[in-house]
C-alpha positions in Angstrom: -14.1 8.9 -48.0 -15.1 10.9 -45.0 -18.7 9.7 -45.2 -17.5 6.1 -45.6 -15.3 6.5 -42.5 -18.1 8.0 -40.5 -20.4 5.2 -41.5 -17.8 2.6 -40.5 -17.5 4.3 -37.1 -21.3 4.3 -36.7 -21.5 0.6 -37.7 -18.8 -0.3 -35.2 -20.6 1.5 -32.5 -23.8 -0.3 -33.3 -22.0 -3.6 -33.2 -20.5 -2.7 -29.9 -23.8 -1.8 -28.4 -25.5 -4.9 -29.8 -22.7 -7.1 -28.3 -23.1 -5.4 -24.9 -26.8 -5.9 -25.0 -26.4 -9.5 -25.9 -23.8 -10.1 -23.1 -26.1 -8.3 -20.6 -28.9 -10.6 -21.7 -26.7 -13.6 -21.2 -25.6 -12.5 -17.8 -29.2 -11.8 -16.8 -30.4 -15.2 -18.1 -27.5 -17.0 -16.3 -28.2 -15.3 -13.0 -31.9 -16.1 -13.2 -31.1 -19.7 -13.8 -28.8 -19.8 -10.7 -31.4 -18.0 -8.7 -34.1 -20.4 -9.7 -31.9 -23.4 -8.8 -31.1 -21.8 -5.4 -34.8 -21.2 -4.7 -35.6 -24.8 -5.7 -33.2 -26.0 -3.0 -34.7 -23.7 -0.5 -38.3 -24.8 -1.3 -37.4 -28.4 -1.7 -39.4 -29.0 -4.9 -39.4 -28.2 -8.6 -42.2 -26.1 -10.3 -45.6 -27.8 -9.8 -44.0 -30.8 -8.2 -46.1 -32.6 -5.6 -43.7 -34.0 -3.0 -43.9 -34.8 0.6 -40.6 -33.2 1.6 -41.5 -29.7 0.4 -40.2 -27.0 2.9 -41.8 -23.9 1.4 -43.8 -22.5 -1.6 -42.9 -20.1 -4.3 -44.3 -16.6 -4.1 -43.6 -15.0 -7.5 -40.6 -12.7 -8.1 -39.5 -9.1 -8.0 -37.1 -7.1 -10.2 -33.7 -6.0 -8.9 -31.5 -3.6 -10.8 -27.9 -4.7 -10.7 -24.9 -2.7 -12.0 -22.4 -5.0 -13.7 -19.1 -4.5 -15.6 -21.2 -4.3 -18.8 -23.8 -1.9 -17.5 -27.1 -2.1 -15.7 -29.4 -5.1 -15.9 -32.7 -6.0 -14.4 -32.9 -9.4 -12.8 -36.0 -11.3 -11.9 -35.4 -12.6 -8.3 -37.7 -15.4 -7.3 -38.9 -15.7 -3.7 -40.7 -18.0 -1.4 -43.6 -17.4 1.1 -41.7 -18.2 4.3 -38.1 -17.4 3.5 -38.3 -14.7 0.9 -35.6 -14.5 -1.7 -32.3 -16.2 -1.5 -29.1 -14.3 -0.9 -26.3 -16.7 -2.0 -26.0 -15.7 -5.7 -26.5 -11.9 -5.5 -26.3 -11.2 -1.8 -29.1 -9.6 0.1 -29.6 -5.9 -0.8 -26.7 -6.0 -3.3 -27.1 -3.5 -6.1 -23.6 -3.9 -7.7 -21.5 -6.8 -8.5 -18.3 -7.3 -6.6 -16.3 -6.3 -9.7 -17.8 -2.8 -9.6 -17.0 -2.4 -5.9 -13.4 -3.5 -6.7 -13.3 -1.0 -9.5 -14.4 1.8 -7.2 -12.0 0.8 -4.4 -9.2 0.5 -6.9 -10.0 3.9 -8.4 -10.0 5.4 -4.9 -6.7 3.9 -4.1 -5.2 5.2 -7.4 -6.1 8.8 -6.6 -9.6 9.2 -8.3 -11.7 11.5 -6.2 -15.3 10.6 -5.1 -16.8 12.9 -7.7 -14.6 11.7 -10.6 -15.4 8.1 -9.6 -19.0 8.7 -10.5 -17.9 10.2 -13.8 -15.7 7.1 -14.4 -18.6 4.6 -13.9 -20.9 6.7 -16.1 -18.3 6.7 -18.9 -17.5 3.0 -18.7 -20.9 1.5 -17.6 -23.5 4.1 -18.5 -24.5 4.5 -14.8 -23.2 7.2 -12.4 -22.7 6.1 -8.8 -23.1 8.7 -6.0 -20.3 10.1 -3.9 -21.8 8.5 -0.8 -21.6 5.1 -2.6 -17.9 5.6 -3.3 -17.4 6.6 0.3 -19.2 3.4 1.5 -17.1 1.3 -0.8 -13.9 3.0 0.3 -14.7 2.3 3.9 -14.3 -1.4 3.1 -10.6 -0.6 3.2 -11.0 -0.1 7.0 -10.9 -3.9 7.2 -7.5 -3.9 5.5 -6.2 -1.3 7.9 -7.4 -3.3 10.9 -6.0 -6.5 9.5 -2.6 -5.0 9.1 -2.7 -3.5 12.6 -3.7 -6.9 14.1 -1.7 -9.3 12.0 0.8 -11.4 14.1 4.4 -11.0 13.2 5.9 -14.5 13.2 9.6 -15.3 13.3 12.6 -13.1 13.6 13.0 -10.0 11.4 16.6 -9.0 11.3 16.2 -5.8 9.3 13.6 -3.1 10.1 13.1 -0.1 7.9 11.4 3.0 9.2 10.5 6.3 7.5 7.8 9.0 7.4 6.1 11.0 4.8 3.7 13.9 5.2 0.1 14.6 3.9 -2.6 17.2 4.5 -5.5 16.2 6.6 -8.3 18.1 8.3 -8.0 18.1 12.1 -10.2 20.1 14.5 -11.7 21.9 11.5 -8.4 23.0 10.2 -6.1 21.5 7.5 -2.8 20.3 9.1 0.3 18.7 7.7 0.3 15.3 9.4 2.9 12.5 9.3 2.4 9.0 7.9 4.8 6.6 9.6 5.6 3.4 7.7 7.5 0.3 8.8 8.6 -2.8 6.9 11.1 -5.5 7.6 12.9 -8.4 6.1 11.5 -11.6 7.5 13.0 -15.0 8.3 12.4 -16.1 4.7 14.4 -13.1 3.3 11.3 -11.4 1.8 10.2 -7.9 2.6 7.0 -7.5 4.5 4.9 -4.4 5.3 4.4 -4.4 9.1 2.6 -1.2 10.0 1.3 2.2 8.9 0.2 5.0 11.3 -0.9 8.6 11.0 0.2 11.0 13.7 0.1 14.8 14.3 3.9 14.9 13.9 7.0 12.8 13.6 8.2 12.5 17.2 9.4 10.1 19.8 5.9 9.6 21.0 4.5 8.8 17.5 7.3 6.4 16.7 7.0 4.7 20.1 3.4 4.1 19.5 4.1 2.3 16.2 7.0 0.3 17.6 5.0 -0.7 20.6 2.3 -2.0 18.3 4.9 -4.0 16.3 6.5 -5.5 19.4 3.1 -6.4 20.9 2.3 -8.2 17.7 5.5 -10.3 18.0 8.3 -8.4 16.3 11.6 -10.0 17.5 15.1 -10.6 16.3 15.7 -7.1 14.9 19.5 -6.6 14.4 19.5 -3.4 12.4 17.1 -0.5 12.0 17.5 1.5 8.8 16.2 5.0 9.1 16.9 8.7 8.8 18.7 10.4 11.7 15.6 11.8 13.4 16.1 12.4 17.1 12.6 11.2 18.1 12.9 8.1 16.0 16.3 7.2 17.4 15.0 7.6 21.0 12.0 5.4 20.2 14.3 2.7 18.8 16.5 2.8 21.8 13.5 2.4 24.0 11.7 -0.4 22.2 14.6 -2.2 20.4 17.6 -1.5 22.7 19.7 -4.4 21.3 19.3 -3.3 17.6 22.0 -1.4 15.8 21.0 1.7 13.8 22.0 2.4 10.2 21.6 6.0 9.1 20.3 6.3 5.5 23.3 7.3 3.4 21.1 9.1 0.9 19.7 11.4 3.5 23.2 12.0 4.9 24.4 12.9 1.4 21.6 15.3 0.9 22.4 17.0 4.2 26.1 17.3 3.2 25.2 18.8 -0.2 23.0 21.5 1.3 26.2 22.9 2.9 28.0 23.2 -0.4 27.6 25.7 -3.2 25.6 24.7 -6.2 28.6 24.6 -8.6 30.3 22.0 -6.5 27.4 19.7 -5.6 27.6 17.4 -8.5 31.3 16.6 -8.0 30.9 16.3 -4.2 27.9 14.1 -4.6 29.9 11.6 -6.7 32.8 11.5 -4.2 30.5 11.1 -1.1 28.5 8.4 -2.8 31.7 6.5 -3.6 32.6 6.6 0.1 29.7 4.3 1.0 30.6 1.9 -1.8 34.0 1.1 -0.4 35.1 -2.5 -0.2 35.4 -2.4 3.6 35.0 -0.1 6.6 38.7 0.5 6.7 38.7 1.5 3.1 35.8 3.9 3.7 37.7 5.5 6.5 40.7 6.1 4.2 38.4 7.7 1.6 36.9 9.9 4.3 40.3 11.1 5.3 41.1 11.9 1.7 37.8 13.8 1.3 38.6 15.8 4.5 42.0 16.8 3.3 40.7 17.8 -0.1 37.6 19.8 1.0 38.0 20.8 4.6 39.3 24.3 3.8 36.7 25.1 1.0 33.7 23.2 2.5 34.3 23.0 6.3 30.5 22.8 7.1 29.9 20.0 4.6 32.9 18.0 5.9 31.8 18.5 9.5 28.4 17.2 8.6 29.8 14.2 6.8 32.3 13.4 9.6 29.7 13.6 12.3 27.3 11.3 10.4 30.0 8.8 9.1 29.8 6.3 12.0 26.0 6.0 11.9 26.0 5.7 8.1 28.6 2.9 8.0 27.0 0.4 10.4 26.0 -1.8 7.5 29.7 -2.9 7.1 29.2 -5.2 10.1 26.7 -7.3 8.1 27.2 -9.7 5.2 28.7 -7.9 2.1 25.9 -9.1 -0.2 23.4 -7.2 2.0 25.2 -3.9 2.0 23.5 -2.4 -1.0 20.1 -3.2 0.6 21.0 -1.8 4.0 22.6 1.5 3.2 19.4 3.4 2.4 15.6 3.5 2.9 15.1 3.7 -0.8 12.4 1.0 -0.7 10.4 3.3 1.5 11.2 6.3 -0.6 9.7 4.6 -3.6 6.6 3.7 -1.6 6.3 7.3 -0.4 6.5 8.5 -4.0 3.5 6.3 -4.8 1.7 7.6 -1.8 2.4 11.2 -2.9 1.3 10.6 -6.4 -1.9 8.8 -5.6 -2.9 11.2 -2.8 -2.3 14.3 -4.9 -5.8 14.2 -6.4 -7.3 14.0 -2.9 -5.8 17.2 -1.8 -6.6 17.5 2.0 -8.1 14.4 3.6 -11.4 15.1 5.4 -9.8 13.5 8.6 -6.9 11.4 9.7 -8.9 8.1 9.5 -9.4 8.6 5.8 -5.7 9.4 5.3 -4.7 6.2 7.1 -7.3 4.2 5.1 -5.9 5.4 1.7 -2.2 5.3 2.7 -2.5 1.8 4.0 -4.4 0.6 0.9 -1.8 2.2 -1.4 1.0 0.7 0.7 -0.5 -2.8 0.6 -1.1 -2.5 -3.2 2.5 -1.3 -3.9 4.1 -3.9 -1.7 2.3 -6.9 -3.2 5.2 -7.5 -5.5 7.5 -8.0 -2.5 6.5 -11.6 -2.2 7.7 -12.5 -5.7 11.4 -12.6 -4.9 13.7 -12.9 -2.0 15.3 -9.6 -0.9 18.3 -11.0 0.9 19.7 -14.4 2.0 19.1 -14.3 5.7 21.1 -17.5 6.3 24.2 -15.5 5.8 23.6 -13.7 9.1 24.3 -16.9 10.9 27.7 -17.2 9.3 28.4 -13.6 9.9 27.7 -14.1 13.6 30.1 -17.0 13.7 32.8 -15.0 11.9 32.4 -12.1 14.3 32.5 -14.4 17.3 35.6 -16.0 15.9 
């Protein structure tokens, strides 16, 4: 039985290789047909045709090796005397199909190192690409970084989310822990949109101001609420560049700060009670729950209650907005999930060779993760108009 099974595996492998060879032959033949048609248009005449409108003459062909999704193939590329070979079908100097470059870029974005990317193509396609090739392909992502930094921001964006994560990057010949600042907003259509990513030496007023200035220069307007952690530099930058916007302190970050001031044995219970505070039906009800928490825990956990009390006002700004938006405004969880993806996909990289490569990969990951944001509306922005009318009344 074992021999029969082994023979079956060998037979399957032979069939697979034969099919791949057949498909490669079909791809080669198809490409050569297209190349011949393209050259015919360039020359202005078919083979051996004697026509008065001929623009050029054929001059044989040369072999070009092309790496495809089915492996390496050799294509005969026809050329003319005056214009040489055509470039529309394969592209001039192209040695890989676009699918291979997309594979390499995708592998890079998903955390595959330059060395392992070569191993990946060798295992899948039977051809190893060099680390320099992967680097060149990865640099195509620079266009995505530049496009994001230059894209105009149209319409009013009432809700702006800001947060930072940290990665290791080489800077002045030494590995440093640098900050990646990320901003996204809810646009006039109610959908979330990634607005900007920047890499700075540290999370500070200067670094946040640089990002917010970039956003306002690109057209960011109409921000009514900024959702972020209680970082002094971030708060100062928001006051400078978005002075009319209210600020919502992330309730999850506040809860974490409160729990660090309580003993381990009480944290689970305290976490439930503090979380319930921010799910109250109104600001008045939340204040009543805060008073009950203070009376219950002020003697046992004075530091925790002081932390909660001092952060309460900043963490309950969301109550001034439509109730159906509250759940989406209380936290920066959308960015936390994005940061988790960035951490997971940059883990294989270790320390980035420089800040530019860190920005390139983080932006690519952010763009990839946020593509699903366009599939459904995040909030109904029209409710803000009614809310303003109610407040004015």
